[in-house]
Backbone as a chain_set.jsonl record, in Angstrom:
{"seq": "MKETAYIFTQTAAPEGGGMSMLLLFGGMFAIMYFLILRPGMRKNKLEKQYQSALKRGDWVVTTSGIHGKIFELGPDTVTLETGAGKIKFERNAISGELSKARYSAGAEKKE", "coords": {"N": [[54.858, 24.443, 23.745], [54.276, 21.982, 22.688], [52.835, 20.855, 24.736], [50.444, 22.292, 24.681], [49.297, 21.508, 22.242], [48.944, 18.854, 22.827], [47.002, 18.955, 24.813], [44.754, 19.848, 23.414], [44.186, 17.681, 21.799], [43.2, 15.777, 23.467], [40.092, 14.81, 24.173], [36.929, 14.466, 25.743], [35.266, 11.372, 25.719], [32.042, 10.621, 24.409], [29.498, 9.785, 26.688], [27.642, 6.871, 27.054], [26.592, 6.983, 24.478], [26.292, 5.051, 22.476], [24.253, 3.179, 23.212], [22.025, 4.838, 23.587], [21.693, 5.896, 21.038], [21.067, 3.585, 19.634], [18.607, 2.934, 20.813], [17.167, 5.2, 20.019], [17.126, 4.947, 17.178], [15.8, 2.498, 17.028], [13.314, 3.175, 18.136], [12.466, 5.061, 16.227], [12.228, 3.405, 13.985], [10.163, 1.711, 14.863], [8.021, 3.517, 15.084], [7.819, 4.311, 12.397], [7.157, 1.859, 11.242], [4.614, 1.245, 12.385], [3.087, 3.46, 11.601], [3.383, 3.791, 8.846], [4.291, 1.472, 7.263], [2.801, -0.838, 8.185], [-0.044, -0.155, 7.865], [-0.04, 0.039, 5.056], [0.616, -2.578, 4.274], [-1.612, -3.904, 5.261], [-3.625, -2.772, 3.683], [-2.851, -3.717, 1.135], [-3.248, -6.46, 1.55], [-6.042, -6.575, 1.905], [-6.835, -5.7, -0.644], [-5.897, -7.826, -2.251], [-7.495, -9.904, -1.241], [-10.019, -8.976, -2.023], [-9.716, -8.987, -4.811], [-9.379, -11.705, -5.294], [-11.853, -12.664, -4.656], [-13.575, -11.92, -6.646], [-16.33, -12.199, -8.924], [-18.285, -13.301, -11.735], [-20.354, -10.843, -13.17], [-20.101, -8.906, -11.219], [-19.907, -5.44, -10.455], [-17.305, -3.246, -11.087], [-14.451, -1.027, -10.586], [-11.603, 0.0, -12.305], [-8.09, 0.599, -11.598], [-7.362, 2.618, -13.27], [-9.662, 3.987, -13.62], [-11.792, 3.013, -15.138], [-15.085, 1.934, -15.468], [-17.078, -0.966, -15.14], [-18.775, -4.116, -15.826], [-18.05, -7.365, -14.73], [-17.336, -9.677, -17.159], [-15.974, -11.976, -17.883], [-13.787, -14.196, -16.199], [-10.4, -14.947, -15.716], [-7.458, -16.814, -14.688], [-5.465, -14.863, -14.213], [-6.467, -12.673, -15.484], [-9.137, -10.346, -16.247], [-12.14, -9.814, -17.927], [-13.867, -7.009, -18.772], [-17.111, -5.731, -19.247], [-17.996, -2.92, -20.783], [-19.584, 0.248, -21.594], [-18.669, 0.715, -24.147], [-17.812, -1.686, -25.141], [-16.005, -4.768, -24.766], [-13.283, -5.164, -22.561], [-10.068, -6.358, -21.779], [-8.316, -6.897, -18.773], [-5.595, -7.005, -16.399], [-5.949, -8.885, -13.418], [-5.089, -7.643, -11.084], [-5.501, -4.992, -11.649], [-7.952, -4.192, -10.872], [-9.581, -2.139, -8.64], [-10.256, -2.504, -5.362], [-10.923, -0.687, -3.362], [-11.951, 1.608, -4.736], [-14.033, 0.357, -6.109], [-15.719, -0.614, -4.062], [-16.483, 1.801, -2.918], [-17.953, 2.979, -4.965], [-19.797, 1.033, -5.906], [-21.191, -0.114, -3.698], [-23.432, -2.027, -1.555], [-25.645, -0.367, -1.003], [-25.535, 1.648, -2.896], [-26.57, 3.203, -5.981], [-26.704, 1.517, -9.104], [-25.403, 2.439, -12.1], [-25.539, 2.389, -15.609]], "CA": [[53.969, 24.382, 22.614], [53.824, 20.606, 22.548], [51.826, 20.596, 25.758], [49.192, 22.892, 24.235], [48.753, 20.636, 21.207], [48.526, 17.619, 23.48], [45.77, 19.227, 25.553], [43.65, 19.95, 22.473], [43.866, 16.384, 21.222], [42.472, 14.967, 24.443], [38.699, 15.225, 24.362], [36.156, 13.476, 26.49], [34.431, 10.494, 24.901], [30.632, 10.733, 24.799], [29.103, 8.708, 27.592], [26.364, 6.221, 26.77], [26.112, 7.368, 23.155], [25.952, 3.897, 21.656], [22.97, 2.599, 23.589], [20.943, 5.8, 23.355], [21.491, 5.958, 19.586], [20.379, 2.361, 19.255], [17.216, 3.097, 21.24], [16.568, 6.228, 19.176], [16.839, 4.36, 15.87], [14.766, 1.478, 17.221], [12.039, 3.88, 18.299], [12.088, 5.639, 14.935], [11.782, 2.305, 13.132], [8.858, 1.257, 15.353], [7.029, 4.524, 14.687], [7.658, 4.216, 10.952], [6.473, 0.604, 10.95], [3.201, 1.3, 12.753], [2.38, 4.55, 10.934], [3.501, 3.768, 7.388], [4.406, 0.151, 6.643], [1.731, -1.768, 8.553], [-1.29, 0.148, 7.152], [0.126, -0.289, 3.641], [0.532, -4.032, 4.123], [-3.012, -4.27, 5.504], [-4.378, -2.368, 2.492], [-2.51, -4.672, 0.075], [-3.886, -7.734, 1.872], [-7.466, -6.43, 1.61], [-6.978, -5.641, -2.102], [-5.725, -9.192, -2.767], [-8.695, -10.664, -0.879], [-11.108, -8.506, -2.875], [-9.476, -9.438, -6.177], [-9.567, -13.15, -5.391], [-13.271, -12.973, -4.455], [-14.376, -11.4, -7.751], [-17.117, -13.188, -9.66], [-18.931, -12.783, -12.93], [-21.503, -9.993, -12.9], [-19.767, -7.838, -10.266], [-19.565, -4.125, -10.991], [-16.007, -2.863, -10.535], [-13.726, 0.12, -11.13], [-10.176, -0.301, -12.407], [-7.222, 1.634, -11.041], [-7.307, 3.716, -14.233], [-10.941, 4.689, -13.587], [-12.785, 2.448, -16.053], [-16.169, 1.241, -14.779], [-17.656, -2.018, -15.954], [-19.284, -5.336, -15.205], [-17.175, -8.486, -15.067], [-17.933, -10.575, -18.142], [-15.245, -13.244, -17.87], [-12.655, -14.234, -15.269], [-9.338, -15.915, -15.935], [-6.61, -16.896, -13.496], [-4.756, -13.597, -14.013], [-7.102, -11.603, -16.249], [-10.563, -10.08, -16.086], [-12.719, -9.122, -19.065], [-14.946, -6.134, -18.334], [-18.068, -5.268, -20.239], [-18.246, -1.496, -20.578], [-20.52, 0.783, -22.573], [-18.047, 0.711, -25.468], [-17.471, -3.043, -25.549], [-15.338, -5.591, -23.757], [-11.867, -4.852, -22.41], [-9.378, -7.325, -20.919], [-7.387, -6.29, -17.82], [-4.99, -7.857, -15.378], [-6.808, -8.945, -12.234], [-4.645, -6.682, -10.078], [-5.889, -3.637, -12.05], [-9.251, -3.895, -10.267], [-9.4, -1.462, -7.353], [-11.285, -2.845, -4.385], [-11.317, 0.521, -2.634], [-12.821, 2.403, -5.598], [-15.223, -0.425, -6.436], [-16.609, -0.626, -2.902], [-17.017, 3.147, -2.733], [-18.903, 3.292, -6.037], [-20.818, 0.003, -6.094], [-21.523, -0.831, -2.465], [-24.784, -2.592, -1.575], [-26.665, 0.675, -0.967], [-25.372, 2.626, -3.972], [-27.278, 2.904, -7.226], [-25.849, 1.047, -10.195], [-25.727, 3.126, -13.345], [-24.837, 1.837, -16.768]], "C": [[53.43, 22.968, 22.419], [52.724, 20.286, 23.551], [50.468, 21.15, 25.339], [48.527, 22.012, 23.181], [48.237, 19.342, 21.81], [47.208, 17.811, 24.23], [44.577, 19.267, 24.603], [43.268, 18.602, 21.864], [43.117, 15.488, 22.186], [41.067, 15.541, 24.622], [37.968, 14.113, 25.076], [35.299, 12.665, 25.526], [32.976, 10.644, 25.344], [30.223, 9.522, 25.63], [27.737, 8.163, 27.191], [25.8, 6.536, 25.397], [25.652, 6.192, 22.327], [24.571, 3.34, 21.953], [21.815, 3.57, 23.32], [20.666, 5.951, 21.86], [20.738, 4.735, 19.089], [18.9, 2.443, 19.628], [16.488, 4.13, 20.382], [16.195, 5.66, 17.81], [15.773, 3.269, 15.961], [13.39, 2.099, 17.383], [11.55, 4.49, 17.002], [11.588, 4.558, 13.982], [10.399, 1.82, 13.552], [7.758, 2.233, 14.953], [6.763, 4.44, 13.193], [6.887, 2.956, 10.565], [4.977, 0.733, 11.218], [2.434, 2.403, 12.038], [2.383, 4.447, 9.414], [3.431, 2.354, 6.818], [3.217, -0.759, 6.938], [0.392, -1.426, 7.888], [-1.204, -0.167, 5.66], [0.027, -1.779, 3.385], [-0.906, -4.509, 4.319], [-3.874, -3.936, 4.287], [-4.112, -3.331, 1.337], [-3.187, -6.016, 0.301], [-5.378, -7.682, 1.552], [-7.724, -6.371, 0.11], [-6.869, -7.04, -2.713], [-6.946, -10.05, -2.448], [-9.861, -10.273, -1.774], [-10.945, -9.041, -4.294], [-9.671, -10.939, -6.324], [-11.037, -13.54, -5.242], [-14.156, -12.446, -5.584], [-15.138, -12.529, -8.433], [-17.81, -12.506, -10.833], [-20.178, -11.99, -12.541], [-21.242, -8.884, -11.895], [-19.458, -6.546, -11.018], [-18.296, -3.656, -10.303], [-15.489, -1.591, -11.206], [-12.253, -0.273, -11.181], [-9.367, 0.834, -11.789], [-7.081, 2.816, -11.99], [-8.643, 4.43, -14.369], [-11.997, 4.164, -14.541], [-13.799, 1.64, -15.254], [-16.721, 0.166, -15.707], [-18.123, -3.192, -15.129], [-18.398, -6.488, -15.659], [-17.925, -9.444, -15.983], [-17.293, -11.949, -18.068], [-14.051, -13.126, -16.931], [-11.672, -15.31, -15.688], [-8.484, -15.984, -14.685], [-5.892, -15.579, -13.187], [-5.436, -12.419, -14.69], [-8.594, -11.516, -15.95], [-11.026, -9.38, -17.351], [-13.919, -8.333, -18.566], [-15.823, -5.767, -19.511], [-18.389, -3.819, -19.896], [-19.259, -1.033, -21.606], [-19.98, 0.702, -23.987], [-17.732, -0.687, -25.978], [-16.837, -3.799, -24.41], [-13.846, -5.291, -23.769], [-11.261, -5.855, -21.445], [-8.329, -6.6, -20.078], [-6.708, -7.372, -17.012], [-5.887, -7.805, -14.148], [-6.393, -7.908, -11.191], [-4.914, -5.231, -10.475], [-7.256, -3.252, -11.497], [-9.0, -3.3, -8.886], [-10.558, -1.799, -6.428], [-11.811, -1.621, -3.672], [-12.282, 1.368, -3.468], [-14.117, 1.669, -5.911], [-16.211, -0.438, -5.283], [-17.245, 0.736, -2.691], [-18.109, 3.449, -3.755], [-20.068, 2.316, -6.083], [-21.066, -0.793, -4.822], [-22.98, -1.266, -2.526], [-25.86, -1.516, -1.633], [-26.591, 1.659, -2.112], [-26.154, 2.203, -5.203], [-26.281, 2.459, -8.283], [-26.316, 1.712, -11.478], [-24.925, 2.505, -14.466], [-24.553, 2.931, -17.753]], "O": [[52.276, 22.78, 22.033], [51.795, 19.537, 23.249], [49.441, 20.531, 25.618], [47.316, 21.797, 23.23], [47.225, 18.798, 21.369], [46.384, 16.897, 24.267], [43.502, 18.774, 24.944], [42.122, 18.417, 21.454], [42.465, 14.534, 21.764], [40.897, 16.633, 25.164], [38.363, 12.949, 25.007], [34.679, 13.222, 24.62], [32.71, 10.781, 26.538], [30.564, 8.384, 25.308], [26.788, 8.926, 27.012], [24.6, 6.36, 25.186], [24.708, 6.321, 21.547], [23.803, 3.061, 21.033], [20.747, 3.153, 22.872], [19.513, 6.117, 21.463], [19.871, 4.842, 18.222], [18.038, 2.059, 18.836], [15.315, 3.948, 20.056], [15.078, 5.865, 17.335], [14.938, 3.137, 15.066], [12.411, 1.602, 16.828], [10.357, 4.446, 16.703], [10.623, 4.777, 13.25], [9.552, 1.547, 12.7], [6.681, 1.815, 14.53], [5.61, 4.492, 12.764], [6.056, 2.989, 9.657], [4.161, 0.37, 10.37], [1.219, 2.284, 11.882], [1.477, 4.963, 8.76], [2.585, 2.077, 5.967], [2.681, -1.386, 6.024], [-0.265, -2.335, 7.381], [-2.191, -0.596, 5.063], [-0.573, -2.205, 2.398], [-1.363, -5.413, 3.62], [-4.745, -4.716, 3.903], [-5.043, -3.722, 0.633], [-3.65, -6.645, -0.65], [-5.925, -8.631, 0.991], [-8.715, -6.923, -0.369], [-7.655, -7.398, -3.59], [-7.387, -10.836, -3.286], [-10.609, -11.135, -2.235], [-11.911, -9.492, -4.909], [-10.092, -11.399, -7.385], [-11.43, -14.631, -5.657], [-15.381, -12.522, -5.481], [-14.662, -13.662, -8.512], [-17.899, -11.28, -10.895], [-20.956, -12.416, -11.689], [-22.083, -8.0, -11.73], [-18.829, -6.56, -12.077], [-18.213, -3.666, -9.075], [-16.003, -1.146, -12.232], [-11.718, -0.816, -10.215], [-9.905, 1.901, -11.493], [-6.715, 3.909, -11.558], [-8.758, 5.378, -15.145], [-13.017, 4.825, -14.735], [-13.43, 0.772, -14.462], [-16.817, 0.371, -16.918], [-17.907, -3.263, -13.919], [-18.039, -6.577, -16.833], [-18.993, -9.953, -15.642], [-17.976, -12.968, -18.175], [-13.39, -12.089, -16.874], [-12.058, -16.442, -15.98], [-8.758, -15.28, -13.714], [-5.732, -15.223, -12.019], [-5.023, -11.276, -14.492], [-9.218, -12.465, -15.474], [-10.372, -8.442, -17.807], [-14.864, -8.895, -18.013], [-15.344, -5.527, -20.619], [-18.977, -3.529, -18.854], [-19.743, -1.834, -22.406], [-20.758, 0.627, -24.938], [-17.412, -0.847, -27.156], [-17.089, -3.518, -23.238], [-13.224, -5.178, -24.826], [-11.856, -6.173, -20.416], [-7.553, -5.795, -20.594], [-7.179, -8.507, -16.944], [-6.513, -6.78, -13.877], [-7.242, -7.357, -10.491], [-4.588, -4.322, -9.712], [-7.677, -2.103, -11.639], [-8.295, -3.886, -8.066], [-11.702, -1.422, -6.685], [-13.009, -1.519, -3.405], [-13.317, 1.8, -2.962], [-15.181, 2.285, -5.974], [-17.414, -0.289, -5.497], [-18.417, 0.824, -2.324], [-19.092, 4.114, -3.428], [-21.211, 2.73, -6.28], [-21.144, -2.02, -4.866], [-23.691, -0.904, -3.464], [-26.899, -1.731, -2.257], [-27.519, 2.449, -2.288], [-26.374, 1.016, -5.444], [-25.158, 2.959, -8.348], [-27.468, 1.57, -11.889], [-23.763, 2.139, -14.285], [-23.966, 2.678, -18.804]]}, "num_chains": 1, "name": "protein.A"}
């Protein structure tokens, strides 16, 4: 009976499991980096460039969907002139993607 128990406890160790697992996880990380992380970082970089290049008189759209013309710029804030009056926002609330889509050079500007 002891011999039977001893036979069941001896199992073969997986061969090459450590290196193949490392390569698998490395490949998964590389795919995730190039498909998810890198495009997100590129988008954030373009948004920051757009927000730093804002100037008075530009037509913009905020991330909450408010359209307006820049009336005043501060280091961290932007005052927009809308149809209802003037509203102060954080500079990072201006969406470069939405603003370019709505107020590109060829698009009509509506007030």
